[in-house]
C-alpha positions in Angstrom: 26.4 15.1 -49.9 25.3 17.9 -47.6 22.4 16.4 -45.8 21.0 19.6 -44.2 17.3 19.2 -43.9 16.5 22.9 -44.4 18.7 23.1 -47.5 17.2 20.0 -48.9 13.7 21.4 -48.4 14.7 24.6 -50.2 16.3 22.7 -53.1 13.3 20.5 -53.6 10.7 23.2 -53.1 7.9 20.7 -53.4 5.9 21.1 -50.2 2.1 21.0 -50.6 2.2 21.3 -54.4 0.3 19.0 -56.7 1.6 18.1 -60.1 -0.9 16.2 -62.2 -1.3 14.7 -65.6 1.4 14.9 -68.2 3.9 17.0 -66.4 7.3 16.2 -67.8 10.7 17.1 -66.8 13.6 17.1 -69.2 16.8 17.5 -67.2 20.1 18.2 -68.7 22.8 15.6 -68.8 25.4 18.2 -68.7 24.1 20.2 -65.8 26.7 21.4 -63.3 26.7 20.3 -59.7 25.6 23.8 -58.8 22.7 23.6 -61.2 21.7 20.2 -60.0 21.7 21.3 -56.4 19.6 24.3 -57.0 17.0 23.1 -59.4 13.5 23.9 -58.4 11.2 21.1 -59.4 8.2 23.4 -59.8 10.0 25.1 -62.7 11.4 22.0 -64.2 9.2 21.7 -67.3 11.0 21.0 -70.5 14.5 21.6 -69.3 16.6 19.8 -71.8 18.9 16.9 -70.9 20.8 14.7 -73.2 18.7 11.7 -73.1 17.0 12.1 -69.8 13.4 12.9 -68.9 11.1 12.4 -66.0 7.5 11.7 -66.6 5.5 12.3 -63.4 2.0 11.0 -63.6 -0.4 12.2 -61.1 2.5 13.2 -58.9 1.5 14.4 -55.4 4.0 15.9 -53.0 3.2 16.7 -49.4 4.8 16.6 -46.0 3.1 13.4 -44.9 3.6 10.7 -47.4 6.2 9.3 -49.8 5.1 6.2 -51.6 5.2 4.3 -54.8 8.6 5.4 -56.2 9.8 3.7 -59.4 13.5 4.4 -59.7 16.6 2.9 -61.1 19.4 2.8 -58.6 18.7 6.4 -57.6 16.8 8.2 -54.9 14.3 10.5 -56.5 13.6 12.2 -53.2 16.7 14.3 -53.7 15.2 15.8 -56.8 18.2 14.8 -58.8 17.7 13.0 -62.1 20.7 10.9 -61.5 23.0 8.8 -63.5 23.1 11.4 -66.3 23.4 8.8 -69.0 22.3 9.0 -72.6 19.2 7.0 -72.1 18.2 6.9 -68.5 14.8 7.7 -67.0 12.5 7.3 -64.1 8.7 7.2 -64.3 7.0 7.9 -61.1 3.4 6.7 -61.1 1.2 8.2 -58.5 4.2 9.3 -56.6 3.6 10.9 -53.2 6.8 12.4 -51.8 7.1 13.2 -48.1 9.3 13.8 -45.2 8.0 11.0 -43.2 8.5 7.8 -45.1 10.4 6.0 -47.8 8.1 3.2 -49.1 9.2 2.6 -52.6 7.4 0.1 -54.8 9.6 -1.0 -57.6 7.4 -1.8 -60.5 8.0 -5.1 -62.2 10.5 -4.7 -65.0 8.1 -6.3 -67.4 5.4 -3.6 -67.1 6.7 -0.7 -65.2 10.5 -0.1 -65.5 11.3 3.1 -67.3 14.2 4.4 -69.2 15.2 7.1 -71.5 16.7 6.9 -75.0 17.6 10.2 -76.6 15.1 12.2 -74.5 12.2 9.9 -74.9 10.8 7.7 -72.1 10.7 4.0 -72.9 8.4 1.9 -70.8 9.8 -1.6 -70.3 6.4 -3.2 -70.8 5.6 -1.2 -73.9 8.9 -2.0 -75.4 8.4 -5.7 -74.7 4.9 -5.5 -76.3 6.2 -3.7 -79.4 8.9 -6.3 -79.8 6.5 -9.3 -79.8 3.9 -7.6 -82.1 6.7 -6.5 -84.5 8.2 -10.0 -84.4 4.8 -11.5 -85.4 4.3 -9.0 -88.2 7.9 -9.5 -89.5 7.2 -13.2 -90.3 4.7 -12.6 -93.2 6.9 -9.7 -94.5 9.8 -12.1 -94.8 7.8 -14.9 -96.4 6.3 -12.5 -99.0 9.4 -10.5 -99.8 11.0 -11.5 -103.1 14.5 -10.9 -101.7 13.9 -13.4 -98.9 12.1 -15.8 -101.2 15.4 -16.4 -102.9 16.9 -17.7 -99.7 14.0 -19.8 -98.4 12.7 -23.2 -99.7 9.3 -21.6 -100.4 7.8 -18.2 -100.8 4.2 -16.7 -100.5 3.3 -14.9 -103.7 -0.2 -13.8 -104.9 -1.6 -10.9 -106.8 -1.3 -7.8 -104.6 1.2 -9.4 -102.2 3.6 -6.6 -102.8 1.0 -4.2 -101.4 0.3 -6.4 -98.4 4.1 -6.3 -97.7 4.0 -2.5 -98.1 1.1 -2.2 -95.7 2.7 -4.5 -93.1 6.0 -2.7 -93.6 4.3 0.7 -93.0 2.8 -0.7 -89.8 6.3 -1.9 -88.7 7.7 1.5 -89.5 5.2 3.6 -87.6 4.4 1.1 -84.8 7.8 -0.5 -84.1 9.7 2.6 -85.0 7.8 4.9 -82.7 10.2 4.7 -79.7 13.1 5.7 -82.0 11.2 8.6 -83.6 10.3 10.0 -80.2 13.9 9.5 -79.0 15.2 11.3 -82.1 12.8 14.2 -81.4 14.1 14.5 -77.9 17.7 14.5 -79.1 17.0 17.2 -81.7 15.1 19.3 -79.1 18.1 19.1 -76.8 20.4 19.9 -79.8 22.3 16.7 -79.1 21.6 14.3 -82.0 22.9 10.8 -81.2 21.9 7.1 -81.5 18.1 7.6 -81.8 18.6 10.1 -84.6 20.9 7.7 -86.5 18.4 4.8 -86.2 15.5 7.0 -87.3 17.5 8.2 -90.3 18.4 4.6 -91.2 14.9 3.1 -91.0 13.4 6.2 -92.7 15.7 5.9 -95.7 14.9 2.1 -95.9 11.2 2.7 -95.6 11.1 5.6 -98.1 13.1 3.7 -100.7 10.9 0.6 -100.2 7.7 2.7 -100.8 9.2 4.2 -103.9 10.2 0.7 -105.1 6.6 -0.6 -104.6 5.0 2.3 -106.4 7.6 2.1 -109.2 7.1 -1.6 -109.7 3.3 -2.0 -109.3 2.0 1.3 -110.7 4.6 2.5 -113.2 5.9 -1.0 -114.0 9.5 0.2 -114.4 12.1 -2.1 -115.8 14.3 -3.5 -114.5 12.3 -3.9 -111.2 13.4 -2.0 -108.2 14.2 -4.1 -105.1 12.6 -2.9 -101.9 14.0 -3.2 -98.4 10.9 -4.1 -96.4 12.3 -7.3 -95.1 15.5 -5.5 -94.0 13.3 -2.8 -92.4 11.3 -5.4 -90.5 14.3 -7.3 -89.2 16.1 -4.1 -88.4 13.3 -2.8 -86.2 12.7 -6.2 -84.4 16.4 -6.6 -83.7 16.8 -3.1 -82.3 13.7 -3.4 -80.1 15.1 -6.7 -78.7 18.5 -5.0 -78.2 17.0 -2.1 -76.3 14.9 -4.4 -74.2 17.9 -6.5 -73.2 19.9 -3.3 -72.6 17.3 -1.8 -70.4 17.2 -5.0 -68.4 20.9 -4.8 -67.9 20.9 -1.1 -66.9 18.2 -1.6 -64.4 20.0 -4.5 -62.9 23.1 -2.3 -62.5 21.2 -0.4 -59.9 19.5 -3.4 -58.2 21.7 -3.1 -55.1 20.4 0.3 -54.3 16.8 -0.6 -55.3 17.0 -3.4 -52.7 18.2 -0.8 -50.1 15.1 1.2 -50.8 12.9 -1.7 -50.0 14.4 -2.4 -46.6 11.9 -0.4 -44.5 8.8 -2.3 -43.4 5.3 -1.0 -44.4 4.0 -0.7 -40.8 5.2 -0.3 -37.2 3.9 -1.0 -33.8 3.3 2.5 -32.3 3.3 2.7 -28.5 0.4 4.9 -27.4 0.3 7.2 -24.4 -1.5 4.6 -22.3 1.1 1.9 -23.1 -0.9 0.0 -25.7 0.3 -0.6 -29.2 -1.4 0.0 -32.5 -0.1 -0.7 -36.1 0.4 2.4 -38.2 2.1 3.1 -41.5 5.8 3.8 -41.3 5.0 7.0 -43.2 3.0 8.2 -40.1 5.9 7.9 -37.7 7.5 11.2 -36.4 10.5 11.9 -34.3 9.9 11.2 -30.7 7.4 8.4 -31.3 8.0 5.1 -29.5 7.7 1.8 -31.4 7.8 -1.8 -30.3 9.9 -4.1 -32.3 9.4 -7.9 -31.9 12.1 -10.5 -32.6 12.5 -11.1 -36.3 10.9 -7.8 -37.3 12.6 -5.0 -39.2 13.2 -1.8 -37.3 10.9 0.7 -38.9 13.0 3.9 -38.4 16.3 5.2 -36.9 16.1 5.5 -33.2 17.5 4.9 -29.7 16.6 1.8 -27.7 14.7 2.8 -24.5 13.8 -0.6 -23.3 15.2 -4.1 -23.8 18.3 -5.5 -25.4 18.9 -7.6 -28.5 21.2 -8.6 -31.4 20.6 -6.6 -34.5 21.4 -7.7 -38.1 22.6 -4.7 -40.0 24.1 -6.6 -42.9 21.6 -5.5 -45.5 21.9 -1.8 -44.4 25.5 -1.2 -43.6 27.2 -4.4 -44.9 28.3 -5.3 -41.3 28.3 -9.1 -41.4 28.4 -9.6 -37.6 25.2 -9.2 -35.5 25.5 -6.1 -33.3 24.7 -6.3 -29.6 22.3 -3.5 -28.7 21.2 -2.3 -25.3 19.4 0.7 -23.8 20.5 4.1 -25.3 22.2 2.4 -28.2 21.3 3.6 -31.7 19.6 1.4 -34.2 19.1 1.9 -38.0 15.8 1.7 -39.8 15.7 -1.3 -42.1 18.0 -3.5 -39.9 16.5 -6.7 -38.4 15.8 -7.2 -34.7 17.2 -10.7 -34.1 16.2 -12.1 -30.7 14.8 -9.6 -28.2 11.8 -7.4 -27.9 12.8 -3.7 -27.8 11.2 -0.3 -27.5 12.7 2.3 -29.8 12.3 6.1 -29.7 12.3 7.3 -33.2 15.0 9.9 -34.1 15.0 9.8 -37.9 12.3 9.2 -40.5 12.0 10.0 -44.2 14.6 12.5 -45.3 16.3 12.5 -41.9 16.7 8.7 -41.9 19.9 6.8 -42.6 18.6 5.1 -45.7 17.3 8.3 -47.2 20.6 10.0 -46.5 22.5 7.1 -48.2 20.3 7.2 -51.3 20.6 10.9 -51.6 24.4 10.7 -51.3 24.6 8.0 -53.9 22.2 9.9 -56.2 24.5 13.0 -56.0 27.6 11.0 -56.6 26.0 9.4 -59.7 24.9 12.8 -61.0 28.4 14.3 -60.9 30.8 14.0 -63.8 34.3 12.7 -64.1 37.0 13.6 -66.6 36.6 10.2 -68.3 32.9 10.7 -68.7 33.2 14.3 -70.0 35.7 12.9 -72.6 33.3 10.1 -73.6 30.4 12.7 -73.9 32.4 14.8 -76.3 33.4 11.9 -78.5 29.8 10.5 -78.6 28.6 13.9 -79.5 30.9 14.1 -82.6 30.0 10.5 -83.6 26.6 11.4 -84.9 28.1 13.8 -87.4 30.9 11.5 -88.3 28.4 8.6 -89.1 26.1 10.9 -91.1 29.1 12.2 -93.1 30.4 8.7 -93.8 26.9 7.5 -94.8 26.5 10.3 -97.3 30.0 9.9 -98.7 29.6 6.1 -99.0 26.3 6.5 -100.8 27.8 8.9 -103.3 30.8 6.6 -104.0 28.8 3.4 -104.3 26.0 4.7 -106.6 28.1 4.7 -109.7 30.0 1.6 -108.7 27.3 -0.8 -107.7 23.9 0.9 -108.2 21.4 2.8 -106.1 19.9 -0.1 -104.2 23.4 -1.3 -103.0 24.3 2.3 -102.1 21.1 2.7 -100.0 21.8 -0.6 -98.2 25.3 0.7 -97.4 23.9 4.0 -96.1 21.3 2.3 -93.9 24.0 0.0 -92.4 26.3 2.9 -91.7 23.7 4.9 -89.9 22.4 2.0 -87.9 25.7 0.5 -86.9 27.1 3.7 -85.4 26.5 3.6 -81.7 27.2 6.7 -79.6 25.1 5.1 -76.9 27.7 2.5 -76.1 30.3 5.2 -75.6 27.9 7.4 -73.6 27.0 4.6 -71.2 30.6 3.4 -70.8 31.3 5.4 -67.6 27.9 6.1 -66.0 26.9 2.4 -65.9 30.1 1.5 -64.1 29.6 4.4 -61.7 26.0 3.4 -61.1 27.0 -0.2 -60.3 30.0 0.7 -58.1 28.2 3.4 -56.0 25.1 1.2 -55.5 26.9 -1.9 -54.3 29.3 0.2 -52.2 26.3 1.8 -50.4 24.9 -1.7 -49.7 28.1 -2.5 -47.9 28.4 0.7 -45.9 30.9 2.3 -48.2 29.3 5.7 -49.2 30.9 7.6 -52.1 30.1 11.3 -51.9 32.6 12.4 -54.6 32.9 9.9 -57.5 36.1 11.6 -58.7 37.8 10.1 -55.7 37.5 6.7 -57.3 39.6 7.9 -60.2 42.3 9.4 -57.9 43.0 6.1 -56.2 45.4 4.9 -58.9 47.7 7.9 -58.2 47.8 7.8 -54.4 51.3 7.7 -52.8 50.6 8.3 -49.1 47.9 7.1 -46.7 47.8 9.4 -43.7 45.6 8.1 -40.9 44.7 9.1 -37.4 45.6 6.7 -34.6 42.7 6.9 -32.1 39.4 5.6 -33.5 40.9 4.7 -36.9 43.7 2.2 -36.1 42.7 1.7 -32.5 39.3 1.1 -30.9 39.1 4.5 -29.3 37.7 2.7 -26.2 40.2 3.6 -23.6 40.7 1.7 -20.4 42.6 3.0 -17.3 45.6 0.8 -16.9 47.4 2.8 -14.2 46.7 5.8 -12.0 48.9 7.0 -9.2 49.5 9.9 -6.8 52.9 11.6 -7.2 52.3 13.9 -4.2 52.1 12.7 -0.6 49.3 15.2 0.0 47.0 13.3 -2.3 45.9 9.7 -2.2 45.5 7.6 -5.3 41.7 7.8 -4.9 41.8 11.6 -4.6 43.8 11.8 -7.8 41.3 9.7 -9.6 38.4 11.8 -8.1 40.0 15.0 -9.4 40.7 13.5 -12.8 37.1 12.2 -13.0 35.7 15.6 -12.0 37.7 17.4 -14.8 36.7 14.8 -17.4 33.0 14.6 -16.5 31.9 17.1 -19.2 34.4 16.0 -21.9 33.5 14.1 -25.0 37.1 13.0 -25.6 37.6 9.2 -25.9 40.1 9.3 -23.0 37.4 10.7 -20.7 35.2 7.7 -21.2 37.7 5.3 -19.8 38.2 7.5 -16.7 34.5 7.9 -16.1 33.8 4.2 -16.5 36.4 3.5 -13.7 35.1 6.3 -11.5 31.5 5.0 -11.8 32.5 1.5 -11.1 34.3 2.6 -7.9 31.2 4.8 -7.0 33.3 7.8 -6.5 31.4 11.1 -6.1 32.6 13.8 -8.4 33.0 17.5 -7.6 31.7 20.4 -9.6 34.2 22.2 -11.7 34.3 25.9 -12.5 36.1 27.8 -15.2 36.6 24.8 -17.4 39.1 25.3 -20.2 40.2 23.1 -23.0 44.0 23.2 -23.5 44.2 22.8 -27.2 45.9 19.5 -28.1 47.1 19.0 -24.6 44.2 18.4 -22.2 41.7 20.1 -19.9 41.8 22.4 -16.9 39.4 23.7 -14.3 38.9 24.9 -10.7 37.7 22.6 -7.9 37.3 23.9 -4.4 39.2 27.0 -5.3 42.2 25.0 -6.5 43.3 25.1 -10.2 43.9 21.7 -11.6 44.8 20.5 -15.1 45.1 17.1 -16.8 47.8 17.5 -19.5 49.9 15.5 -21.9 53.7 15.3 -21.6 54.1 17.5 -24.7 52.6 20.4 -22.7 54.9 19.8 -19.8 58.0 19.6 -22.0 57.0 22.8 -23.8 56.5 24.7 -20.6 59.5 23.0 -18.8 57.5 21.5 -16.0 59.3 18.7 -14.2 57.9 15.2 -14.1 59.0 11.6 -13.6 60.4 10.6 -17.0 61.3 7.1 -16.0 57.7 6.3 -14.9 56.4 8.0 -18.1 58.7 6.0 -20.3 57.7 2.8 -18.6 54.0 3.3 -19.1 54.1 4.8 -22.6 56.4 2.1 -23.9 53.5 -0.3 -23.3 51.3 1.7 -25.7 49.5 3.7 -23.0 48.4 7.3 -23.5 49.9 9.0 -20.4 48.6 12.2 -18.8 49.7 14.2 -15.8 47.5 15.8 -13.2 48.8 19.2 -12.1 47.8 21.6 -9.3 48.9 24.9 -10.6 52.3 24.1 -12.2 53.0 21.2 -9.9 52.6 17.5 -10.9 50.5 15.6 -8.3 49.4 12.5 -10.3 49.8 10.3 -13.3 47.2 8.5 -15.5 47.8 5.8 -18.1 45.1 4.6 -20.5 45.4 1.8 -23.0 43.6 1.5 -26.3 43.3 -1.7 -28.2 44.4 -1.9 -31.8 41.5 -2.9 -34.1 41.6 -6.4 -35.4 42.0 -5.5 -39.1 44.3 -2.5 -38.8 47.4 -4.5 -39.5 45.8 -6.2 -42.5 44.9 -2.7 -43.9 48.5 -1.5 -43.4 49.9 -4.6 -45.1 47.5 -4.0 -48.1 48.6 -0.4 -48.4 52.3 -1.4 -48.4 51.7 -4.2 -50.9 50.1 -1.8 -53.3 52.9 0.8 -53.0 51.0 3.2 -50.8 53.0 4.4 -47.9 51.1 4.4 -44.6 51.7 7.2 -42.2 50.2 7.3 -38.7 49.3 10.7 -37.2 48.6 11.2 -33.5 48.5 13.7 -30.7 49.9 11.1 -28.4 53.4 11.0 -27.2 56.4 9.7 -29.2 56.8 6.4 -27.2 53.1 5.5 -27.4 53.1 6.3 -31.1 56.2 4.2 -31.7 54.7 1.3 -29.8 51.5 1.3 -31.9 53.4 1.9 -35.1 55.7 -1.0 -34.4 52.8 -3.4 -33.7 51.1 -2.4 -37.0 54.3 -2.4 -39.1 54.1 1.3 -39.9 57.5 2.8 -40.6 56.4 6.5 -40.7 54.5 8.2 -37.9 54.1 11.7 -36.6 53.4 12.2 -32.8 52.4 14.9 -30.4 50.4 16.7 -33.1 47.9 19.4 -32.4 44.6 19.2 -34.5 45.8 21.9 -36.8 49.2 20.1 -37.3 47.5 17.2 -39.0 46.2 19.4 -41.8 49.8 20.8 -42.2 51.1 17.2 -42.4 48.6 16.5 -45.3 50.0 19.6 -47.1 53.6 18.6 -46.4 53.1 15.1 -47.8 51.2 16.4 -50.8 54.3 18.1 -51.9 55.7 14.6 -52.6 52.6 12.9 -54.0 48.8 12.5 -53.7 47.4 11.7 -50.2 44.5 9.8 -48.7 43.6 10.9 -45.2 41.6 8.5 -43.0 40.0 9.9 -40.0 36.8 10.2 -37.9 35.1 12.9 -40.0 34.5 15.3 -37.1 37.8 16.1 -35.3 39.7 15.5 -38.6 37.4 17.5 -40.9 40.2 20.0 -42.1 42.5 17.2 -42.9 39.8 15.2 -44.7 39.0 18.3 -46.8 42.6 19.0 -47.6 43.6 15.5 -48.7 43.2 14.4 -52.3 40.9 11.7 -51.0 39.3 12.1 -47.6 37.9 8.9 -46.0 35.8 9.3 -42.8 35.6 6.0 -40.9 33.1 4.8 -38.4 30.5 7.4 -39.1 27.5 5.2 -38.0 24.2 6.9 -39.0 25.9 10.3 -39.3 26.7 10.0 -43.0 26.4 13.7 -43.8 30.1 14.5 -43.5 30.8 17.5 -45.7 34.5 17.2 -45.6 34.8 13.6 -46.7 34.9 12.2 -50.2 34.1 8.7 -49.0 32.2 7.8 -45.8 32.7 4.4 -44.2 29.7 3.6 -41.9 31.5 0.9 -39.9 34.7 1.3 -37.9 36.4 -1.6 -39.6 39.8 -0.7 -41.3 39.1 -3.6 -43.6 36.5 -1.4 -45.3 39.3 0.8 -46.4 40.7 -2.2 -48.3 37.3 -2.9 -49.8 37.0 0.7 -50.9 40.4 0.7 -52.5 39.7 -2.6 -54.3 36.4 -1.3 -55.5 38.0 1.9 -56.8 40.6 -0.1 -58.7 38.0 -2.4 -60.2 35.8 0.6 -61.1 38.7 2.3 -63.0 39.5 -0.9 -64.8 35.8 -1.4 -65.9 35.6 2.3 -67.0 38.7 1.8 -69.2 37.4 -1.5 -70.6 34.0 0.1 -71.5 35.6 3.2 -73.0 37.9 1.1 -75.2 35.0 -1.0 -76.3 32.7 1.9 -77.0 35.4 3.8 -79.0 37.1 0.7 -80.6 33.8 -0.7 -81.8 32.9 2.4 -83.7 36.4 2.8 -85.1 36.1 -0.7 -86.7 32.4 -1.0 -87.4 31.9 2.3 -89.3 34.4 1.6 -92.1 33.1 -1.9 -92.5 29.5 -0.7 -92.8 30.6 1.9 -95.3 31.9 -1.0 -97.5 35.7 -0.5 -97.3 36.1 -4.4 -97.6 33.3 -4.9 -100.2 36.0 -5.5 -102.9 36.9 -8.8 -101.1 33.2 -9.7 -100.5 32.8 -8.5 -96.9 29.6 -6.3 -96.7 27.5 -5.7 -93.6 23.9 -5.6 -94.5 21.5 -3.5 -92.3 20.3 -6.6 -90.4 23.8 -7.5 -89.3 24.5 -3.9 -88.5 21.5 -3.8 -86.2 22.6 -6.9 -84.4 26.2 -5.6 -83.9 24.9 -2.2 -82.8 22.5 -3.7 -80.2 25.3 -6.0 -78.9 27.7 -3.1 -78.4 25.4 -1.5 -75.8 24.5 -4.8 -74.2 28.2 -5.7 -73.9 28.9 -2.4 -72.1 26.0 -3.0 -69.7 26.9 -6.6 -69.0 30.6 -5.7 -68.4 29.5 -3.1 -65.8 27.3 -5.8 -64.1 30.4 -8.0 -63.5 31.7 -5.4 -61.0 31.5 -6.9 -57.5 32.9 -6.2 -54.1 34.3 -8.6 -51.6 34.2 -8.0 -47.9 
């Protein structure tokens, strides 16, 4: 996700505007990514979405506060109505959105959780209340209904009891059925009739026929008597309310990991004032540049840099990093992580939208709002299912009226309408994606492009950068030496340090650490020049010096000591030569440690038939040494930055490619690969070129991501098979194809099976886990 603050501000377009009362937003399930990115929430009224609506009550949006957000595994700050499921919703009560805070109060599921079914918002508490009231009303209906009286040891009958049943049945229809009527209305308004429309048709047919039966029997005294369906209607509504209650619970739990992420920030912070005192303020009042005091055991209130003190920080709930991180002055800390054992003063660098947690939630929200091929296919099928079920119900009714009478035919029609469940098919993929992206985010595995999860099963090559990906990227000088009698070893080191003092390259850090430890004074450098893919050059005291790789010397036929070079590089060192003009005057060898889990990652790739290929700008011998230690058979050395992108293209000619790199220097390669994985991003998660961003620098996270992708694909397939297979079997049974051998599904059984179908899909998604 592009986390550009100005762009986000434009997209949301919500500054200093107040939206009160009954403002509703109907967003479209099938909106394109472009539409989703550019939606202006001020003009969002009544945009249709298949089964998705936002009800904002007393919504206030300003640039100073963001509190009380009810959401289900999505970040509403992005303005995205995420998860694009038939039946998902968020209700934001008294929601104040701002750029300074992320306090999110997740309302108790029993009275505040919100969802959408067919375009109508369902409140968890209201649904629960309707279920219990309907259950109580159902009992006298059953006891007073003649049909049920035949099956019970006793029945309640008295003059006028039929009218009491009719009155109670009418209450059940209008009160218990209201969520389904509203849902059907939303579906019709969006021109996407689905589950709610089918349920409404089913209970309306049962209710209308039962009212007709009551009038025919008690007013016109027809013979034979006409049986009513009030007891079936009552049980149908109660079972479906219970099913949706359970389903909503399961769906909300699918996003629980991300909800927990949203709660990590504390409510208050110890602000350090200009006179050195501290005062407690709301986290929403913090701004960039503020200093905050964090005591041992407290949560760090915002992203920032440590300016005083040192400590251990527990980031496990934020990035998934299980080991406590040692932090000292100038180290970065993440808001929401826990200060373990030392008192520190932190200068705030990121709050609200610019904070790590907000970026993560926005990224996950965007990933969940995008669509995959599997989901598009499921959407198309579920769209056709309404018409198929309606056609089957009509045909079955016409066939069964002459065979077994009108009451039996009506029962068949109601069962057919109720048992069809486009919802199970519509939720098959989004629920799994919601679960996988949420738990991945909790573990520092950020999915920007959800289609990347589906591509994993077809990957043949894993191309990866050496420095910073397979190795630590923390170079240490193992050897430096003068190769010219006019220069001492210390002079060579001083010149190298002077050239490197303005460089951000990992090799420079090792040199500068050694120079500072030896307290060597560095010289000023003029006319600095980066030699692409080879090194750096500059003028010191009117002399032109350059620190260059062996590949440059070979290319320009500059003589150097090959034996010494081979000796140092064969030990895995990165070797550079110091030149005065075109004459070699010194040599530098720096070593980089291989990461602890790099070999495990390579072994995992090979075990799963993915060929690992190491890419590096380092020399052939160093590359060969590292590749041999890791068990990598294919490697490409002495590459310029643009060569890596060419390598991705070359390997793509033979199969799909994952590229694993640092997200900055490797941006072109990440963008070119079928799946780009940026590793070790830290708090800088807004990497445009990557499909997946790994916050930590642990290669084992690549294993976790690939395992999660594989499990996600399996769960998608399982849910799609269940959603489609259920309807293929259930619809013919409900229509009475096996009635001739005594197998008939009455409406009550149909309601149970329909409710179970969605619950099974939801529970199956909940079994998706990740191991680190």
